[in-house]
PDB file with SEQRES, HELIX, SHEET and CRYST1 records, atoms N, CA, C and O in Angstrom:
SEQRES   1 A   81  MET LEU ILE ASP THR LEU ARG ASN GLN VAL TYR ARG ASP          
SEQRES   2 A   81  PHE GLU VAL ILE CYS VAL ASP ASP TRP PRO GLU ARG SER          
SEQRES   3 A   81  PHE ASP GLU VAL GLU GLU THR PHE ARG SER ALA GLY LEU          
SEQRES   4 A   81  TRP THR ALA ARG LEU THR ARG SER LYS PRO LYS CYS PHE          
SEQRES   5 A   81  PRO GLN LEU PRO TYR SER THR THR ASN ALA TRP ASN THR          
SEQRES   6 A   81  GLY PHE MET LEU ALA ARG GLY GLU THR ILE LEU LEU LEU          
SEQRES   7 A   81  THR ASP LEU                                                  
HELIX    1 AA1 LEU A    2  ARG A    7  1                                   6    
HELIX    2 AA2 PHE A   27  SER A   36  1                                  10    
HELIX    3 AA3 SER A   58  LEU A   69  1                                  12    
SHEET    1 AA1 2 ILE A  17  VAL A  19  0                                        
SHEET    2 AA1 2 ARG A  43  THR A  45  1                                        
CRYST1    1.000    1.000    1.000  90.00  90.00  90.00 P 1           1          
ATOM      1  N   MET A   1       0.801  -1.217   0.065  1.00  0.00           N  
ATOM      2  CA  MET A   1      -0.006   0.002   0.022  1.00  0.00           C  
ATOM      3  C   MET A   1       0.897   1.217  -0.015  1.00  0.00           C  
ATOM      4  O   MET A   1       1.971   1.211   0.588  1.00  0.00           O  
ATOM      5  N   LEU A   2       0.474   2.266  -0.718  1.00  0.00           N  
ATOM      6  CA  LEU A   2       1.223   3.538  -0.849  1.00  0.00           C  
ATOM      7  C   LEU A   2       1.527   4.062   0.526  1.00  0.00           C  
ATOM      8  O   LEU A   2       2.675   4.461   0.722  1.00  0.00           O  
ATOM      9  N   ILE A   3       0.675   4.114   1.477  1.00  0.00           N  
ATOM     10  CA  ILE A   3       0.932   4.723   2.799  1.00  0.00           C  
ATOM     11  C   ILE A   3       1.995   4.015   3.568  1.00  0.00           C  
ATOM     12  O   ILE A   3       2.773   4.666   4.266  1.00  0.00           O  
ATOM     13  N   ASP A   4       2.076   2.630   3.472  1.00  0.00           N  
ATOM     14  CA  ASP A   4       3.111   1.778   4.100  1.00  0.00           C  
ATOM     15  C   ASP A   4       4.415   2.185   3.469  1.00  0.00           C  
ATOM     16  O   ASP A   4       5.383   2.291   4.222  1.00  0.00           O  
ATOM     17  N   THR A   5       4.570   2.431   2.157  1.00  0.00           N  
ATOM     18  CA  THR A   5       5.757   2.842   1.545  1.00  0.00           C  
ATOM     19  C   THR A   5       6.262   4.171   2.057  1.00  0.00           C  
ATOM     20  O   THR A   5       7.436   4.309   2.398  1.00  0.00           O  
ATOM     21  N   LEU A   6       5.352   5.176   2.113  1.00  0.00           N  
ATOM     22  CA  LEU A   6       5.724   6.393   2.612  1.00  0.00           C  
ATOM     23  C   LEU A   6       6.154   6.389   4.177  1.00  0.00           C  
ATOM     24  O   LEU A   6       7.055   7.110   4.607  1.00  0.00           O  
ATOM     25  N   ARG A   7       5.475   5.578   4.899  1.00  0.00           N  
ATOM     26  CA  ARG A   7       5.795   5.526   6.368  1.00  0.00           C  
ATOM     27  C   ARG A   7       7.082   4.904   6.579  1.00  0.00           C  
ATOM     28  O   ARG A   7       7.719   5.204   7.589  1.00  0.00           O  
ATOM     29  N   ASN A   8       7.590   3.982   5.655  1.00  0.00           N  
ATOM     30  CA  ASN A   8       8.823   3.343   5.809  1.00  0.00           C  
ATOM     31  C   ASN A   8       9.999   4.109   5.246  1.00  0.00           C  
ATOM     32  O   ASN A   8      11.106   3.573   5.288  1.00  0.00           O  
ATOM     33  N   GLN A   9       9.863   5.289   4.735  1.00  0.00           N  
ATOM     34  CA  GLN A   9      10.896   6.050   4.126  1.00  0.00           C  
ATOM     35  C   GLN A   9      11.919   6.504   5.277  1.00  0.00           C  
ATOM     36  O   GLN A   9      11.468   6.921   6.343  1.00  0.00           O  
ATOM     37  N   VAL A  10      13.176   6.427   5.072  1.00  0.00           N  
ATOM     38  CA  VAL A  10      14.180   6.865   5.975  1.00  0.00           C  
ATOM     39  C   VAL A  10      14.257   8.368   5.849  1.00  0.00           C  
ATOM     40  O   VAL A  10      14.339   9.072   6.856  1.00  0.00           O  
ATOM     41  N   TYR A  11      14.233   8.856   4.667  1.00  0.00           N  
ATOM     42  CA  TYR A  11      14.309  10.350   4.448  1.00  0.00           C  
ATOM     43  C   TYR A  11      12.980  10.887   4.732  1.00  0.00           C  
ATOM     44  O   TYR A  11      12.040  10.515   4.029  1.00  0.00           O  
ATOM     45  N   ARG A  12      12.787  11.750   5.718  1.00  0.00           N  
ATOM     46  CA  ARG A  12      11.504  12.240   6.187  1.00  0.00           C  
ATOM     47  C   ARG A  12      11.140  13.678   5.798  1.00  0.00           C  
ATOM     48  O   ARG A  12      10.093  14.208   6.169  1.00  0.00           O  
ATOM     49  N   ASP A  13      12.026  14.258   5.058  1.00  0.00           N  
ATOM     50  CA  ASP A  13      11.804  15.743   4.655  1.00  0.00           C  
ATOM     51  C   ASP A  13      11.052  15.717   3.351  1.00  0.00           C  
ATOM     52  O   ASP A  13      11.627  15.997   2.299  1.00  0.00           O  
ATOM     53  N   PHE A  14       9.801  15.393   3.396  1.00  0.00           N  
ATOM     54  CA  PHE A  14       9.029  15.398   2.104  1.00  0.00           C  
ATOM     55  C   PHE A  14       7.664  15.823   2.469  1.00  0.00           C  
ATOM     56  O   PHE A  14       7.240  15.691   3.617  1.00  0.00           O  
ATOM     57  N   GLU A  15       6.916  16.371   1.430  1.00  0.00           N  
ATOM     58  CA  GLU A  15       5.555  16.714   1.576  1.00  0.00           C  
ATOM     59  C   GLU A  15       4.691  15.781   0.778  1.00  0.00           C  
ATOM     60  O   GLU A  15       5.152  15.259  -0.237  1.00  0.00           O  
ATOM     61  N   VAL A  16       3.511  15.552   1.162  1.00  0.00           N  
ATOM     62  CA  VAL A  16       2.629  14.634   0.576  1.00  0.00           C  
ATOM     63  C   VAL A  16       1.406  15.576  -0.031  1.00  0.00           C  
ATOM     64  O   VAL A  16       0.687  16.256   0.701  1.00  0.00           O  
ATOM     65  N   ILE A  17       1.285  15.525  -1.328  1.00  0.00           N  
ATOM     66  CA  ILE A  17       0.206  16.171  -1.948  1.00  0.00           C  
ATOM     67  C   ILE A  17      -0.733  15.135  -2.531  1.00  0.00           C  
ATOM     68  O   ILE A  17      -0.380  14.378  -3.435  1.00  0.00           O  
ATOM     69  N   CYS A  18      -1.870  15.123  -2.016  1.00  0.00           N  
ATOM     70  CA  CYS A  18      -2.856  14.039  -2.296  1.00  0.00           C  
ATOM     71  C   CYS A  18      -3.924  14.601  -3.250  1.00  0.00           C  
ATOM     72  O   CYS A  18      -4.757  15.397  -2.819  1.00  0.00           O  
ATOM     73  N   VAL A  19      -3.920  14.216  -4.509  1.00  0.00           N  
ATOM     74  CA  VAL A  19      -4.938  14.666  -5.451  1.00  0.00           C  
ATOM     75  C   VAL A  19      -5.863  13.390  -5.576  1.00  0.00           C  
ATOM     76  O   VAL A  19      -5.543  12.398  -6.230  1.00  0.00           O  
ATOM     77  N   ASP A  20      -6.980  13.519  -4.914  1.00  0.00           N  
ATOM     78  CA  ASP A  20      -7.927  12.425  -4.770  1.00  0.00           C  
ATOM     79  C   ASP A  20      -9.164  12.739  -5.533  1.00  0.00           C  
ATOM     80  O   ASP A  20      -9.868  13.679  -5.166  1.00  0.00           O  
ATOM     81  N   ASP A  21      -9.486  12.003  -6.595  1.00  0.00           N  
ATOM     82  CA  ASP A  21     -10.689  12.298  -7.432  1.00  0.00           C  
ATOM     83  C   ASP A  21     -11.803  11.261  -7.221  1.00  0.00           C  
ATOM     84  O   ASP A  21     -12.762  11.204  -7.992  1.00  0.00           O  
ATOM     85  N   TRP A  22     -11.668  10.471  -6.205  1.00  0.00           N  
ATOM     86  CA  TRP A  22     -12.648   9.378  -5.890  1.00  0.00           C  
ATOM     87  C   TRP A  22     -13.783   9.980  -5.293  1.00  0.00           C  
ATOM     88  O   TRP A  22     -13.679  10.361  -4.127  1.00  0.00           O  
ATOM     89  N   PRO A  23     -14.959  10.144  -5.966  1.00  0.00           N  
ATOM     90  CA  PRO A  23     -16.062  10.968  -5.442  1.00  0.00           C  
ATOM     91  C   PRO A  23     -16.678  10.371  -4.179  1.00  0.00           C  
ATOM     92  O   PRO A  23     -17.263  11.129  -3.406  1.00  0.00           O  
ATOM     93  N   GLU A  24     -16.591   9.103  -3.922  1.00  0.00           N  
ATOM     94  CA  GLU A  24     -17.195   8.468  -2.779  1.00  0.00           C  
ATOM     95  C   GLU A  24     -16.317   8.684  -1.512  1.00  0.00           C  
ATOM     96  O   GLU A  24     -16.756   8.342  -0.414  1.00  0.00           O  
ATOM     97  N   ARG A  25     -15.092   9.241  -1.643  1.00  0.00           N  
ATOM     98  CA  ARG A  25     -14.211   9.251  -0.495  1.00  0.00           C  
ATOM     99  C   ARG A  25     -14.123  10.737  -0.054  1.00  0.00           C  
ATOM    100  O   ARG A  25     -13.959  11.622  -0.894  1.00  0.00           O  
ATOM    101  N   SER A  26     -14.227  10.982   1.180  1.00  0.00           N  
ATOM    102  CA  SER A  26     -14.112  12.351   1.738  1.00  0.00           C  
ATOM    103  C   SER A  26     -12.634  12.686   2.088  1.00  0.00           C  
ATOM    104  O   SER A  26     -11.834  11.795   2.372  1.00  0.00           O  
ATOM    105  N   PHE A  27     -12.305  13.990   2.056  1.00  0.00           N  
ATOM    106  CA  PHE A  27     -10.946  14.394   2.511  1.00  0.00           C  
ATOM    107  C   PHE A  27     -10.722  14.063   3.975  1.00  0.00           C  
ATOM    108  O   PHE A  27      -9.583  13.814   4.368  1.00  0.00           O  
ATOM    109  N   ASP A  28     -11.712  14.051   4.756  1.00  0.00           N  
ATOM    110  CA  ASP A  28     -11.583  13.672   6.110  1.00  0.00           C  
ATOM    111  C   ASP A  28     -11.100  12.315   6.259  1.00  0.00           C  
ATOM    112  O   ASP A  28     -10.224  12.024   7.073  1.00  0.00           O  
ATOM    113  N   GLU A  29     -11.701  11.409   5.423  1.00  0.00           N  
ATOM    114  CA  GLU A  29     -11.246   9.979   5.464  1.00  0.00           C  
ATOM    115  C   GLU A  29      -9.810   9.867   5.063  1.00  0.00           C  
ATOM    116  O   GLU A  29      -9.048   9.136   5.697  1.00  0.00           O  
ATOM    117  N   VAL A  30      -9.391  10.606   3.974  1.00  0.00           N  
ATOM    118  CA  VAL A  30      -8.023  10.544   3.475  1.00  0.00           C  
ATOM    119  C   VAL A  30      -7.066  11.117   4.488  1.00  0.00           C  
ATOM    120  O   VAL A  30      -5.990  10.544   4.665  1.00  0.00           O  
ATOM    121  N   GLU A  31      -7.363  12.164   5.141  1.00  0.00           N  
ATOM    122  CA  GLU A  31      -6.531  12.768   6.205  1.00  0.00           C  
ATOM    123  C   GLU A  31      -6.380  11.829   7.301  1.00  0.00           C  
ATOM    124  O   GLU A  31      -5.250  11.665   7.761  1.00  0.00           O  
ATOM    125  N   GLU A  32      -7.362  11.193   7.778  1.00  0.00           N  
ATOM    126  CA  GLU A  32      -7.345  10.277   8.885  1.00  0.00           C  
ATOM    127  C   GLU A  32      -6.474   9.125   8.577  1.00  0.00           C  
ATOM    128  O   GLU A  32      -5.715   8.679   9.437  1.00  0.00           O  
ATOM    129  N   THR A  33      -6.553   8.581   7.292  1.00  0.00           N  
ATOM    130  CA  THR A  33      -5.801   7.469   6.948  1.00  0.00           C  
ATOM    131  C   THR A  33      -4.211   7.829   7.006  1.00  0.00           C  
ATOM    132  O   THR A  33      -3.359   7.053   7.437  1.00  0.00           O  
ATOM    133  N   PHE A  34      -3.973   9.048   6.534  1.00  0.00           N  
ATOM    134  CA  PHE A  34      -2.609   9.465   6.612  1.00  0.00           C  
ATOM    135  C   PHE A  34      -2.133   9.690   8.002  1.00  0.00           C  
ATOM    136  O   PHE A  34      -1.048   9.238   8.368  1.00  0.00           O  
ATOM    137  N   ARG A  35      -2.891  10.356   8.771  1.00  0.00           N  
ATOM    138  CA  ARG A  35      -2.642  10.622  10.177  1.00  0.00           C  
ATOM    139  C   ARG A  35      -2.470   9.416  11.100  1.00  0.00           C  
ATOM    140  O   ARG A  35      -1.640   9.388  12.009  1.00  0.00           O  
ATOM    141  N   SER A  36      -3.368   8.356  10.784  1.00  0.00           N  
ATOM    142  CA  SER A  36      -3.237   7.104  11.618  1.00  0.00           C  
ATOM    143  C   SER A  36      -1.983   6.326  11.220  1.00  0.00           C  
ATOM    144  O   SER A  36      -1.589   5.418  11.952  1.00  0.00           O  
ATOM    145  N   ALA A  37      -1.332   6.645  10.082  1.00  0.00           N  
ATOM    146  CA  ALA A  37      -0.058   6.088   9.619  1.00  0.00           C  
ATOM    147  C   ALA A  37       1.138   6.888  10.126  1.00  0.00           C  
ATOM    148  O   ALA A  37       2.283   6.523   9.859  1.00  0.00           O  
ATOM    149  N   GLY A  38       0.886   7.969  10.850  1.00  0.00           N  
ATOM    150  CA  GLY A  38       1.965   8.801  11.304  1.00  0.00           C  
ATOM    151  C   GLY A  38       2.448   9.811  10.264  1.00  0.00           C  
ATOM    152  O   GLY A  38       3.563  10.315  10.397  1.00  0.00           O  
ATOM    153  N   LEU A  39       1.683  10.120   9.264  1.00  0.00           N  
ATOM    154  CA  LEU A  39       2.102  10.979   8.219  1.00  0.00           C  
ATOM    155  C   LEU A  39       1.168  12.177   8.169  1.00  0.00           C  
ATOM    156  O   LEU A  39       0.029  12.098   8.630  1.00  0.00           O  
ATOM    157  N   TRP A  40       1.627  13.252   7.630  1.00  0.00           N  
ATOM    158  CA  TRP A  40       0.735  14.426   7.445  1.00  0.00           C  
ATOM    159  C   TRP A  40       0.695  14.758   5.976  1.00  0.00           C  
ATOM    160  O   TRP A  40       1.589  14.381   5.218  1.00  0.00           O  
ATOM    161  N   THR A  41      -0.294  15.431   5.592  1.00  0.00           N  
ATOM    162  CA  THR A  41      -0.417  15.829   4.172  1.00  0.00           C  
ATOM    163  C   THR A  41      -0.276  17.314   4.079  1.00  0.00           C  
ATOM    164  O   THR A  41      -0.825  18.052   4.897  1.00  0.00           O  
ATOM    165  N   ALA A  42       0.468  17.769   3.074  1.00  0.00           N  
ATOM    166  CA  ALA A  42       0.715  19.151   2.808  1.00  0.00           C  
ATOM    167  C   ALA A  42      -0.538  19.718   2.177  1.00  0.00           C  
ATOM    168  O   ALA A  42      -0.984  20.811   2.528  1.00  0.00           O  
ATOM    169  N   ARG A  43      -1.132  18.936   1.201  1.00  0.00           N  
ATOM    170  CA  ARG A  43      -2.265  19.382   0.491  1.00  0.00           C  
ATOM    171  C   ARG A  43      -3.198  18.267   0.149  1.00  0.00           C  
ATOM    172  O   ARG A  43      -2.723  17.213  -0.272  1.00  0.00           O  
ATOM    173  N   LEU A  44      -4.478  18.413   0.294  1.00  0.00           N  
ATOM    174  CA  LEU A  44      -5.515  17.448  -0.175  1.00  0.00           C  
ATOM    175  C   LEU A  44      -6.381  18.254  -1.125  1.00  0.00           C  
ATOM    176  O   LEU A  44      -6.893  19.315  -0.767  1.00  0.00           O  
ATOM    177  N   THR A  45      -6.545  17.733  -2.360  1.00  0.00           N  
ATOM    178  CA  THR A  45      -7.374  18.498  -3.324  1.00  0.00           C  
ATOM    179  C   THR A  45      -7.957  17.562  -4.343  1.00  0.00           C  
ATOM    180  O   THR A  45      -7.568  16.396  -4.400  1.00  0.00           O  
ATOM    181  N   ARG A  46      -8.845  18.020  -5.121  1.00  0.00           N  
ATOM    182  CA  ARG A  46      -9.373  17.391  -6.285  1.00  0.00           C  
ATOM    183  C   ARG A  46      -8.539  17.890  -7.482  1.00  0.00           C  
ATOM    184  O   ARG A  46      -7.837  18.892  -7.350  1.00  0.00           O  
ATOM    185  N   SER A  47      -8.597  17.235  -8.611  1.00  0.00           N  
ATOM    186  CA  SER A  47      -7.922  17.792  -9.772  1.00  0.00           C  
ATOM    187  C   SER A  47      -8.462  19.046 -10.239  1.00  0.00           C  
ATOM    188  O   SER A  47      -9.653  19.292 -10.046  1.00  0.00           O  
ATOM    189  N   LYS A  48      -7.669  19.908 -10.865  1.00  0.00           N  
ATOM    190  CA  LYS A  48      -8.080  21.069 -11.425  1.00  0.00           C  
ATOM    191  C   LYS A  48      -9.023  20.705 -12.656  1.00  0.00           C  
ATOM    192  O   LYS A  48      -8.899  19.643 -13.266  1.00  0.00           O  
ATOM    193  N   PRO A  49      -9.924  21.619 -12.955  1.00  0.00           N  
ATOM    194  CA  PRO A  49     -10.768  21.262 -14.146  1.00  0.00           C  
ATOM    195  C   PRO A  49      -9.973  20.979 -15.398  1.00  0.00           C  
ATOM    196  O   PRO A  49      -8.950  21.610 -15.664  1.00  0.00           O  
ATOM    197  N   LYS A  50     -10.435  20.068 -16.124  1.00  0.00           N  
ATOM    198  CA  LYS A  50      -9.836  19.558 -17.377  1.00  0.00           C  
ATOM    199  C   LYS A  50      -9.951  20.697 -18.396  1.00  0.00           C  
ATOM    200  O   LYS A  50     -10.983  21.361 -18.490  1.00  0.00           O  
ATOM    201  N   CYS A  51      -8.931  20.896 -19.113  1.00  0.00           N  
ATOM    202  CA  CYS A  51      -8.941  21.894 -20.303  1.00  0.00           C  
ATOM    203  C   CYS A  51      -9.854  21.244 -21.444  1.00  0.00           C  
ATOM    204  O   CYS A  51     -10.653  21.892 -22.120  1.00  0.00           O  
ATOM    205  N   PHE A  52      -9.630  19.931 -21.556  1.00  0.00           N  
ATOM    206  CA  PHE A  52     -10.321  19.166 -22.606  1.00  0.00           C  
ATOM    207  C   PHE A  52     -11.082  18.007 -21.973  1.00  0.00           C  
ATOM    208  O   PHE A  52     -10.571  16.888 -22.025  1.00  0.00           O  
ATOM    209  N   PRO A  53     -12.295  18.186 -21.362  1.00  0.00           N  
ATOM    210  CA  PRO A  53     -13.000  17.245 -20.669  1.00  0.00           C  
ATOM    211  C   PRO A  53     -13.394  16.030 -21.487  1.00  0.00           C  
ATOM    212  O   PRO A  53     -13.698  14.979 -20.924  1.00  0.00           O  
ATOM    213  N   GLN A  54     -13.394  16.155 -22.776  1.00  0.00           N  
ATOM    214  CA  GLN A  54     -13.727  14.999 -23.619  1.00  0.00           C  
ATOM    215  C   GLN A  54     -12.645  13.928 -23.746  1.00  0.00           C  
ATOM    216  O   GLN A  54     -12.866  12.795 -24.173  1.00  0.00           O  
ATOM    217  N   LEU A  55     -11.387  14.408 -23.318  1.00  0.00           N  
ATOM    218  CA  LEU A  55     -10.303  13.420 -23.438  1.00  0.00           C  
ATOM    219  C   LEU A  55     -10.116  12.732 -22.067  1.00  0.00           C  
ATOM    220  O   LEU A  55     -10.350  13.333 -21.019  1.00  0.00           O  
ATOM    221  N   PRO A  56      -9.679  11.426 -22.108  1.00  0.00           N  
ATOM    222  CA  PRO A  56      -9.612  10.601 -20.958  1.00  0.00           C  
ATOM    223  C   PRO A  56      -8.250  10.675 -20.195  1.00  0.00           C  
ATOM    224  O   PRO A  56      -7.588   9.653 -20.019  1.00  0.00           O  
ATOM    225  N   TYR A  57      -7.841  11.899 -19.744  1.00  0.00           N  
ATOM    226  CA  TYR A  57      -6.564  12.116 -19.156  1.00  0.00           C  
ATOM    227  C   TYR A  57      -6.752  12.430 -17.644  1.00  0.00           C  
ATOM    228  O   TYR A  57      -6.230  13.425 -17.142  1.00  0.00           O  
ATOM    229  N   SER A  58      -7.516  11.550 -16.929  1.00  0.00           N  
ATOM    230  CA  SER A  58      -7.772  11.854 -15.555  1.00  0.00           C  
ATOM    231  C   SER A  58      -6.524  11.773 -14.709  1.00  0.00           C  
ATOM    232  O   SER A  58      -6.257  12.679 -13.921  1.00  0.00           O  
ATOM    233  N   THR A  59      -5.712  10.652 -14.859  1.00  0.00           N  
ATOM    234  CA  THR A  59      -4.542  10.584 -13.999  1.00  0.00           C  
ATOM    235  C   THR A  59      -3.614  11.673 -14.300  1.00  0.00           C  
ATOM    236  O   THR A  59      -3.088  12.306 -13.385  1.00  0.00           O  
ATOM    237  N   THR A  60      -3.370  11.942 -15.604  1.00  0.00           N  
ATOM    238  CA  THR A  60      -2.427  13.052 -16.022  1.00  0.00           C  
ATOM    239  C   THR A  60      -2.941  14.378 -15.504  1.00  0.00           C  
ATOM    240  O   THR A  60      -2.136  15.226 -15.121  1.00  0.00           O  
ATOM    241  N   ASN A  61      -4.175  14.584 -15.477  1.00  0.00           N  
ATOM    242  CA  ASN A  61      -4.733  15.813 -14.964  1.00  0.00           C  
ATOM    243  C   ASN A  61      -4.467  15.925 -13.420  1.00  0.00           C  
ATOM    244  O   ASN A  61      -4.165  17.006 -12.915  1.00  0.00           O  
ATOM    245  N   ALA A  62      -4.582  14.830 -12.727  1.00  0.00           N  
ATOM    246  CA  ALA A  62      -4.229  14.807 -11.304  1.00  0.00           C  
ATOM    247  C   ALA A  62      -2.803  15.125 -11.065  1.00  0.00           C  
ATOM    248  O   ALA A  62      -2.464  15.880 -10.153  1.00  0.00           O  
ATOM    249  N   TRP A  63      -1.957  14.556 -11.879  1.00  0.00           N  
ATOM    250  CA  TRP A  63      -0.542  14.851 -11.778  1.00  0.00           C  
ATOM    251  C   TRP A  63      -0.217  16.313 -11.990  1.00  0.00           C  
ATOM    252  O   TRP A  63       0.574  16.895 -11.248  1.00  0.00           O  
ATOM    253  N   ASN A  64      -0.822  16.901 -12.995  1.00  0.00           N  
ATOM    254  CA  ASN A  64      -0.633  18.276 -13.326  1.00  0.00           C  
ATOM    255  C   ASN A  64      -1.010  19.224 -12.109  1.00  0.00           C  
ATOM    256  O   ASN A  64      -0.355  20.213 -11.777  1.00  0.00           O  
ATOM    257  N   THR A  65      -2.196  18.756 -11.484  1.00  0.00           N  
ATOM    258  CA  THR A  65      -2.630  19.541 -10.254  1.00  0.00           C  
ATOM    259  C   THR A  65      -1.533  19.405  -9.228  1.00  0.00           C  
ATOM    260  O   THR A  65      -1.163  20.413  -8.627  1.00  0.00           O  
ATOM    261  N   GLY A  66      -0.979  18.215  -8.981  1.00  0.00           N  
ATOM    262  CA  GLY A  66       0.091  18.031  -7.951  1.00  0.00           C  
ATOM    263  C   GLY A  66       1.306  18.957  -8.378  1.00  0.00           C  
ATOM    264  O   GLY A  66       1.805  19.687  -7.522  1.00  0.00           O  
ATOM    265  N   PHE A  67       1.771  18.950  -9.610  1.00  0.00           N  
ATOM    266  CA  PHE A  67       2.865  19.791 -10.054  1.00  0.00           C  
ATOM    267  C   PHE A  67       2.528  21.203  -9.657  1.00  0.00           C  
ATOM    268  O   PHE A  67       3.397  21.851  -9.073  1.00  0.00           O  
ATOM    269  N   MET A  68       1.391  21.731  -9.905  1.00  0.00           N  
ATOM    270  CA  MET A  68       1.048  23.107  -9.545  1.00  0.00           C  
ATOM    271  C   MET A  68       1.194  23.399  -8.127  1.00  0.00           C  
ATOM    272  O   MET A  68       1.533  24.530  -7.777  1.00  0.00           O  
ATOM    273  N   LEU A  69       0.955  22.428  -7.238  1.00  0.00           N  
ATOM    274  CA  LEU A  69       0.983  22.618  -5.778  1.00  0.00           C  
ATOM    275  C   LEU A  69       2.333  22.326  -5.129  1.00  0.00           C  
ATOM    276  O   LEU A  69       2.555  22.761  -3.999  1.00  0.00           O  
ATOM    277  N   ALA A  70       3.198  21.647  -5.755  1.00  0.00           N  
ATOM    278  CA  ALA A  70       4.381  21.139  -5.228  1.00  0.00           C  
ATOM    279  C   ALA A  70       5.386  22.364  -4.955  1.00  0.00           C  
ATOM    280  O   ALA A  70       5.381  23.349  -5.693  1.00  0.00           O  
ATOM    281  N   ARG A  71       6.167  22.258  -3.956  1.00  0.00           N  
ATOM    282  CA  ARG A  71       7.126  23.281  -3.599  1.00  0.00           C  
ATOM    283  C   ARG A  71       8.601  22.809  -3.551  1.00  0.00           C  
ATOM    284  O   ARG A  71       9.537  23.606  -3.476  1.00  0.00           O  
ATOM    285  N   GLY A  72       8.753  21.443  -3.598  1.00  0.00           N  
ATOM    286  CA  GLY A  72      10.069  20.925  -3.581  1.00  0.00           C  
ATOM    287  C   GLY A  72      10.814  20.937  -4.880  1.00  0.00           C  
ATOM    288  O   GLY A  72      10.255  21.318  -5.909  1.00  0.00           O  
ATOM    289  N   GLU A  73      12.051  20.533  -4.864  1.00  0.00           N  
ATOM    290  CA  GLU A  73      12.877  20.531  -6.066  1.00  0.00           C  
ATOM    291  C   GLU A  73      12.784  19.193  -6.817  1.00  0.00           C  
ATOM    292  O   GLU A  73      13.045  19.132  -8.019  1.00  0.00           O  
ATOM    293  N   THR A  74      12.414  18.136  -6.107  1.00  0.00           N  
ATOM    294  CA  THR A  74      12.259  16.744  -6.679  1.00  0.00           C  
ATOM    295  C   THR A  74      10.891  16.407  -6.464  1.00  0.00           C  
ATOM    296  O   THR A  74      10.351  16.686  -5.394  1.00  0.00           O  
ATOM    297  N   ILE A  75      10.189  15.743  -7.531  1.00  0.00           N  
ATOM    298  CA  ILE A  75       8.866  15.398  -7.405  1.00  0.00           C  
ATOM    299  C   ILE A  75       8.745  13.911  -7.814  1.00  0.00           C  
ATOM    300  O   ILE A  75       9.291  13.481  -8.830  1.00  0.00           O  
ATOM    301  N   LEU A  76       8.051  13.191  -7.032  1.00  0.00           N  
ATOM    302  CA  LEU A  76       7.840  11.739  -7.286  1.00  0.00           C  
ATOM    303  C   LEU A  76       6.279  11.517  -7.471  1.00  0.00           C  
ATOM    304  O   LEU A  76       5.477  11.942  -6.639  1.00  0.00           O  
ATOM    305  N   LEU A  77       5.931  10.886  -8.510  1.00  0.00           N  
ATOM    306  CA  LEU A  77       4.577  10.621  -8.838  1.00  0.00           C  
ATOM    307  C   LEU A  77       4.236   9.210  -8.334  1.00  0.00           C  
ATOM    308  O   LEU A  77       4.744   8.232  -8.882  1.00  0.00           O  
ATOM    309  N   LEU A  78       3.364   9.081  -7.275  1.00  0.00           N  
ATOM    310  CA  LEU A  78       2.932   7.869  -6.738  1.00  0.00           C  
ATOM    311  C   LEU A  78       1.460   7.681  -6.957  1.00  0.00           C  
ATOM    312  O   LEU A  78       0.645   8.572  -6.716  1.00  0.00           O  
ATOM    313  N   THR A  79       1.135   6.464  -7.436  1.00  0.00           N  
ATOM    314  CA  THR A  79      -0.197   6.229  -7.784  1.00  0.00           C  
ATOM    315  C   THR A  79      -0.647   4.929  -6.967  1.00  0.00           C  
ATOM    316  O   THR A  79       0.042   3.909  -6.977  1.00  0.00           O  
ATOM    317  N   ASP A  80      -1.725   5.022  -6.332  1.00  0.00           N  
ATOM    318  CA  ASP A  80      -2.331   3.932  -5.590  1.00  0.00           C  
ATOM    319  C   ASP A  80      -3.676   3.731  -6.120  1.00  0.00           C  
ATOM    320  O   ASP A  80      -4.544   4.554  -5.830  1.00  0.00           O  
ATOM    321  N   LEU A  81      -3.968   2.664  -6.914  1.00  0.00           N  
ATOM    322  CA  LEU A  81      -5.256   2.377  -7.467  1.00  0.00           C  
ATOM    323  C   LEU A  81      -6.005   1.355  -6.725  1.00  0.00           C  
ATOM    324  O   LEU A  81      -7.128   1.019  -7.101  1.00  0.00           O  
TER     325      LEU A  81                                                      
END                                                                             
């Protein structure tokens, strides 16, 4: 699971930006999942609106949202489906 991987990191100076587009899941539920694992989230958000909604780029759109919010020099894209 993604959260287990993050929890086991030795290097702890990272921010977690969670772009969650699952409509049935609340941000409170996501935040509690991270908090119970001993992690904090820098940002929780839904994807920015698509420029071309007719195209099926939902994951890419979520990544672009994360890029816009990131403050670090190195970015890792992690996907947990």
